[in-house]
C-alpha beads as a LAMMPS data file, in Angstrom:
LAMMPS data file: protein, C-alpha beads

137 atoms
136 bonds

1 atom types
1 bond types

-500.0 500.0 xlo xhi
-500.0 500.0 ylo yhi
-500.0 500.0 zlo zhi

Masses

1 110.0

Atoms # bond

1 1 1 -84.453 202.570 -331.224
2 1 1 -83.965 204.374 -327.923
3 1 1 -85.652 207.575 -326.832
4 1 1 -84.590 209.383 -323.655
5 1 1 -86.837 211.793 -321.775
6 1 1 -84.767 213.765 -319.306
7 1 1 -85.577 216.496 -316.813
8 1 1 -85.544 217.422 -313.165
9 1 1 -88.338 216.430 -310.810
10 1 1 -91.633 218.122 -311.645
11 1 1 -91.004 218.665 -315.365
12 1 1 -93.706 216.229 -316.507
13 1 1 -91.611 213.183 -317.436
14 1 1 -93.967 210.718 -315.767
15 1 1 -97.073 212.264 -317.343
16 1 1 -95.409 212.113 -320.745
17 1 1 -94.379 208.502 -320.093
18 1 1 -97.942 207.522 -319.097
19 1 1 -99.298 209.027 -322.319
20 1 1 -96.666 207.240 -324.416
21 1 1 -97.321 203.907 -322.679
22 1 1 -101.077 204.095 -323.128
23 1 1 -100.650 205.088 -326.781
24 1 1 -98.174 202.253 -327.385
25 1 1 -100.544 199.598 -326.054
26 1 1 -103.146 200.710 -328.571
27 1 1 -100.794 201.080 -331.556
28 1 1 -98.213 198.322 -331.070
29 1 1 -98.881 194.861 -332.451
30 1 1 -96.888 193.147 -329.720
31 1 1 -96.490 193.276 -325.970
32 1 1 -95.489 196.416 -324.083
33 1 1 -93.448 196.267 -320.872
34 1 1 -92.824 199.002 -318.315
35 1 1 -90.044 198.727 -315.732
36 1 1 -90.482 201.135 -312.837
37 1 1 -89.263 201.650 -309.290
38 1 1 -92.205 201.810 -306.910
39 1 1 -95.883 201.251 -307.722
40 1 1 -96.613 204.798 -308.931
41 1 1 -97.877 203.857 -312.418
42 1 1 -100.133 200.963 -311.406
43 1 1 -103.426 202.819 -311.760
44 1 1 -102.417 205.218 -314.537
45 1 1 -101.522 202.798 -317.305
46 1 1 -103.583 200.303 -319.275
47 1 1 -104.023 196.883 -317.661
48 1 1 -102.564 195.204 -320.774
49 1 1 -99.101 196.606 -320.004
50 1 1 -96.696 194.198 -318.299
51 1 1 -95.650 196.305 -315.311
52 1 1 -92.406 195.241 -313.623
53 1 1 -91.565 196.589 -310.160
54 1 1 -87.746 196.819 -310.291
55 1 1 -87.190 197.029 -306.532
56 1 1 -88.376 193.417 -306.223
57 1 1 -85.286 192.312 -308.153
58 1 1 -82.462 194.205 -306.377
59 1 1 -80.889 195.644 -309.530
60 1 1 -77.458 196.769 -308.415
61 1 1 -75.885 197.432 -311.799
62 1 1 -76.361 197.838 -315.504
63 1 1 -75.075 194.328 -316.235
64 1 1 -77.949 192.961 -314.126
65 1 1 -80.449 195.172 -315.962
66 1 1 -79.081 194.028 -319.343
67 1 1 -79.550 190.408 -318.278
68 1 1 -83.008 191.179 -316.933
69 1 1 -84.131 192.766 -320.218
70 1 1 -82.565 189.933 -322.203
71 1 1 -84.439 187.442 -320.015
72 1 1 -87.733 189.263 -320.493
73 1 1 -87.253 189.053 -324.237
74 1 1 -86.121 185.416 -324.140
75 1 1 -89.367 184.568 -322.339
76 1 1 -91.536 186.597 -324.726
77 1 1 -90.408 187.300 -328.287
78 1 1 -93.569 189.358 -328.840
79 1 1 -92.237 192.351 -326.865
80 1 1 -92.200 195.402 -329.132
81 1 1 -91.670 198.273 -326.677
82 1 1 -90.016 198.554 -323.270
83 1 1 -90.410 201.640 -321.099
84 1 1 -87.937 202.245 -318.270
85 1 1 -89.082 204.892 -315.803
86 1 1 -86.360 206.655 -313.782
87 1 1 -83.338 204.702 -314.998
88 1 1 -80.895 206.255 -312.532
89 1 1 -83.197 205.367 -309.631
90 1 1 -83.577 201.753 -310.753
91 1 1 -79.796 201.470 -311.076
92 1 1 -78.303 204.238 -308.919
93 1 1 -75.761 206.248 -310.914
94 1 1 -75.025 209.725 -312.191
95 1 1 -76.974 210.657 -315.309
96 1 1 -73.766 211.913 -316.912
97 1 1 -71.775 208.744 -316.272
98 1 1 -70.176 206.605 -318.923
99 1 1 -72.176 203.654 -317.543
100 1 1 -75.450 205.311 -318.574
101 1 1 -74.103 206.047 -322.067
102 1 1 -72.871 202.473 -322.486
103 1 1 -76.207 201.093 -321.288
104 1 1 -78.163 203.291 -323.719
105 1 1 -75.873 202.184 -326.566
106 1 1 -76.454 198.550 -325.570
107 1 1 -80.227 199.142 -325.491
108 1 1 -80.072 200.690 -328.942
109 1 1 -78.137 197.737 -330.380
110 1 1 -80.367 195.189 -328.618
111 1 1 -83.448 197.006 -329.873
112 1 1 -82.221 197.100 -333.459
113 1 1 -81.272 193.410 -333.376
114 1 1 -84.653 192.363 -331.944
115 1 1 -86.992 195.035 -333.314
116 1 1 -87.802 196.526 -329.900
117 1 1 -88.290 200.205 -329.079
118 1 1 -87.077 201.578 -325.750
119 1 1 -88.229 204.732 -323.995
120 1 1 -86.240 205.738 -320.924
121 1 1 -86.716 208.556 -318.428
122 1 1 -83.808 210.003 -316.467
123 1 1 -84.332 212.355 -313.544
124 1 1 -81.608 214.956 -313.979
125 1 1 -81.094 218.375 -315.493
126 1 1 -81.125 218.075 -319.284
127 1 1 -78.265 220.562 -319.583
128 1 1 -75.993 218.157 -317.677
129 1 1 -76.490 215.339 -320.182
130 1 1 -73.405 214.165 -322.009
131 1 1 -73.315 213.949 -325.801
132 1 1 -73.637 210.170 -325.472
133 1 1 -77.007 210.631 -323.756
134 1 1 -78.164 213.615 -325.850
135 1 1 -78.005 211.599 -329.058
136 1 1 -81.083 209.710 -327.802
137 1 1 -83.227 212.804 -327.101

Bonds

1 1 1 2
2 1 2 3
3 1 3 4
4 1 4 5
5 1 5 6
6 1 6 7
7 1 7 8
8 1 8 9
9 1 9 10
10 1 10 11
11 1 11 12
12 1 12 13
13 1 13 14
14 1 14 15
15 1 15 16
16 1 16 17
17 1 17 18
18 1 18 19
19 1 19 20
20 1 20 21
21 1 21 22
22 1 22 23
23 1 23 24
24 1 24 25
25 1 25 26
26 1 26 27
27 1 27 28
28 1 28 29
29 1 29 30
30 1 30 31
31 1 31 32
32 1 32 33
33 1 33 34
34 1 34 35
35 1 35 36
36 1 36 37
37 1 37 38
38 1 38 39
39 1 39 40
40 1 40 41
41 1 41 42
42 1 42 43
43 1 43 44
44 1 44 45
45 1 45 46
46 1 46 47
47 1 47 48
48 1 48 49
49 1 49 50
50 1 50 51
51 1 51 52
52 1 52 53
53 1 53 54
54 1 54 55
55 1 55 56
56 1 56 57
57 1 57 58
58 1 58 59
59 1 59 60
60 1 60 61
61 1 61 62
62 1 62 63
63 1 63 64
64 1 64 65
65 1 65 66
66 1 66 67
67 1 67 68
68 1 68 69
69 1 69 70
70 1 70 71
71 1 71 72
72 1 72 73
73 1 73 74
74 1 74 75
75 1 75 76
76 1 76 77
77 1 77 78
78 1 78 79
79 1 79 80
80 1 80 81
81 1 81 82
82 1 82 83
83 1 83 84
84 1 84 85
85 1 85 86
86 1 86 87
87 1 87 88
88 1 88 89
89 1 89 90
90 1 90 91
91 1 91 92
92 1 92 93
93 1 93 94
94 1 94 95
95 1 95 96
96 1 96 97
97 1 97 98
98 1 98 99
99 1 99 100
100 1 100 101
101 1 101 102
102 1 102 103
103 1 103 104
104 1 104 105
105 1 105 106
106 1 106 107
107 1 107 108
108 1 108 109
109 1 109 110
110 1 110 111
111 1 111 112
112 1 112 113
113 1 113 114
114 1 114 115
115 1 115 116
116 1 116 117
117 1 117 118
118 1 118 119
119 1 119 120
120 1 120 121
121 1 121 122
122 1 122 123
123 1 123 124
124 1 124 125
125 1 125 126
126 1 126 127
127 1 127 128
128 1 128 129
129 1 129 130
130 1 130 131
131 1 131 132
132 1 132 133
133 1 133 134
134 1 134 135
135 1 135 136
136 1 136 137
């Protein structure tokens, strides 16, 4: 299952993400992972969350990010929820691009196959989202 939270800067995406992360750690029976760019969530989320600083890994494309997520899961089959904060900043791209749609579809399939939930934020105007992205709202 994939859920996308989309909006321009200042619309409360990060606050909503923090609330969802902290709720997940209390309600999930497995491990929760958060991939972010920059250390902005370090002091706002529960210490039990596995926080991954994406800029340490030089993610230049969605294929890399797919491999990265697959590797996280291969190393820990107890992951039940992955949060990705600011997807288009972690992997620079347009929020309306086919690459984003394909990545979200891959996440959805990977999540269904492995029983993992994904929550993704995208910093862009919601009205610009393509139908391929909107289906995950």
